[in-house]
N, C-alpha and C positions, 0 to 999 in steps of 0.2 A: 332849323337845320335837321337833316335826316342823315344819320351816320351809319356806315356799313363797315363791319369787319370784312377782311378779304378772304382768307383761307377757310374753306368749308362754310362760308356764309354767302359770298359771291362766287368764289372760285371753287369748283368741284374738283377735288384731287383725283377722282376716278376718271374723269374725262379730260382733265387738264385745261378746262375752259370755264369762263364765267357763264353761269346759267343764262340762256337766251331770254327767258321770261323775266329774270332779274334786270337785265339790261333794258328790256322794253319798259319795265316799271320805272327805272331810273330816268330814262328819256322823258317819260310823262311827268315824273315828279319834279324835274328840274325847272319846269315852267313856273312853279309856285314856291319851290323850296331850294335851299342851298344844300348841295350834295357833298357829303364829307366822307372820305375814307379814313377810318380809324383802325390802325393795324399794328401788329408787332414788327412788321417789315419796314425797312427803309425803301420807300417806293421809288426812289431815284436810283437804286441799284440796277445793274444790268438785267437781272433775272426777274425784276418786279416792274420795271418801267413800262413794259408792254401792257400790263394790266392797268396801270395808271392812265396810259394813253387811251385805252379802250373805254374806261369809265369816265374820264374827263371830269374829275371832281372839282368843285369850287375851292376846296381846301383839303389838306391832308394832315391828320395826326399820325406821324410816323413813329415807329419804335416805342409804342405805348406812351406817347406824350413827351418823349425827350427831344423831339424835333417837330415843329409845326410850320407848314408852308401854306401860303395863299397864292396860287399861281406860282410865279418864280420868286416870290418874296418870302424870305425866312423871317418869321415873326417871333420865334422862341426856340431855344435849344438849351439842353442841360447836359453836362459832362460828368462822367464818373470821377469820384475822388481818387486821386492817383495812388495813395497808400492802400486804400481798399482794393483797388484794381490789382495792384501787385500782389497783395496777400492772397487774393482770390485765385489768381492765375497760378501762383506757386502751390497753393493747396490742391488745386485740380490736377496740376502736373504730378504731384506726389501720389495722389489717389488714383491716377489713371483715367480721369474724367475728361470728356470732350466738351470744351467751352471756347467760345470765340465770337467772331463777327465777320461780316462781309463788308468790304469797302470798295466801291466801284466794281472792277472786274476781278478783284482779288479776295481770297478767303484766308483769314488769320485765325487758326484754331489750335489750341493745346490738344494734343493727341488727335491729329487729323484722321488717323485710321478709324477712330470711333465714328466720326462724321461720315467718312466714306462708306463704312459698312451700313450705317443707317440710311444713307441715300440709296444704296443699292437695294436694300430691303423695300424701301418705299417706292422708288421710281425705276428700278432695274439698272441704273447706271449712276455714275457720279462724274459730273463735268466741272467740278470746282477747280480753281487754280490756287492751290495752297501756297502761302508764303510764311516766312518766319513769324510765328505768333508773338514772339517777345518784342517785336516792333510795336505792338499795341501799347507798351509802356511809354512810348514817346508820342502817342497819338491822343487826340481828344475823343474818348470813347463815350458814346451816349448810352448804349445798352448792349447786352450780350445775349447769346443763345447757348443754352446748356442742352446737350443731347445725352440722354440716358434714362435709366429707370426712375420711377417715382421715388423709390426708397433712397436713391442717390441724391435726388433733388432735396429731399427732407434732411439728409445729412449736411448738405451745404447750407441750407437755411439755418439749421441749428448752430453751425459753426460761425455763420455771419448774420447776426440778427438785424443788421442795417440793410440787408437785401430784401427785395420783394421778388418772388419767383413763381408767378402764376403758371400753372401747367398748361402745356399744349392740349388740344382737345383729345388727341390720341394717348395722352399721358406718357409719351415717350421722350419727354424733355420739357423745358420751360424757358420762358423769357426771363432775363436777369436784369434788374435795375435797382437803383437805390430807392428805399422807401420814400413815399411822399410824391412819387411821380406815377401818373396813370393816364389812361385814355380819357377818363372823366375830367381830370385836370386840364387835359388838352382841349376838350370841347368847351370847358369854362373859359379858357383863354380865347378861343375862337368866338364865343358868344360876346365877350367884351370887345373884341376886335370889330365884329359886325354890328355892335350896338344892340344886341339882343339880351334877353333875360339871362343873367349869369347863374341863376339857380337851375337852368336847363329844363324848366317846366314846359317850355314849348318845343323841346327836342325829342325826336324819336331815334332810338338806337337799336340796331340789329347786331347779334353776335352769337357765338357758339362755344367759346372756350373760357377758361378762367381769367384770361387777361381782359375779358369783357365784363367781368362781374361788377366792378365799381361803376362803369358807365351805364350798365343795365339798371342798376339800383338808382342811380342819380337822375337819369333821363326822365322826362315827363311820361314817356311810354317806352318801356324796355321790352324788346321782343327777342325771345330765344328761338333759335332754329330747332326743328324737330330732332336734328342730329346733335344738338348741344349736350354738354355735360349736365348731369342731374342738378348740380349745385346752381347752375345758371338758370335752368328751367324753374327751379324753386323761387329764385329771386325775380323772375320776369313778370311783367304785367300780362303778357300774352305769349303763349307758345304756339308757333306756327308749324307747318309741316316741314319735312326735311328739305335739304338743298336739292335732292334728287326729285322731290315732289313739288317743285316750284314754290318753296316756302316764302320767299320774299313777295312774289306776286300775290299769293293767297293772303298774306298778312295785309298787304296794301289794299286789297279788295275788302277785307274784313273791317279795316279802319276807315274805309271810304276815301282813301287818298287818291284814287285814280278817277274819281268823278270829274267830268268836264266842268 
């Protein structure tokens, strides 16, 4: 298996497109390898499915390992503890923090004004369809997204030690999940499903942010993008060039993966 994070590993936020050389590499790699997307996103959501369909992976580790699919088959999912979820949402509501998730075409966020302002800063507009966030208490939630400063992330982590909150690459927010769930766990489950080595020694993983840290450490070969956070670069077996400088393609050449 060769796994790829999506945002700022395959998908360049500056262009809004998956790097063409990365797509070329994937098309050549799939002849001999299983292609896996391992991302913090739910790739079945309306704003992510377009990239899923472009990459056409053999399997997807969605939402940092809380949902795993092979084709149309769901092989694993994990849901938030209901009491923990309620306590977390109430805390963020009191503190004025933006936290929530997207389901289908709808967005459920505590303090949606925080998310709207963040989207406008990053993309120039916000096209989300916000719904009553307290409906999340009646849903099976796998993971959440926290939008805010790193200092706010650290305050939430201190208040809720049962949470894991790896920072986004830009450090302007974090994925939110229960401890014990990660992309690395997701790849291990896929390895078992495919009948491969569960220690991931035959796996190659690409990433750029803190939610990639465990999988970069555990994969046989962990590759950090040149635009990755410093912590990931230090943990990686190899640091390639940035996404804007064809980092995936250059790493594949370096590792001899594109030889016929």
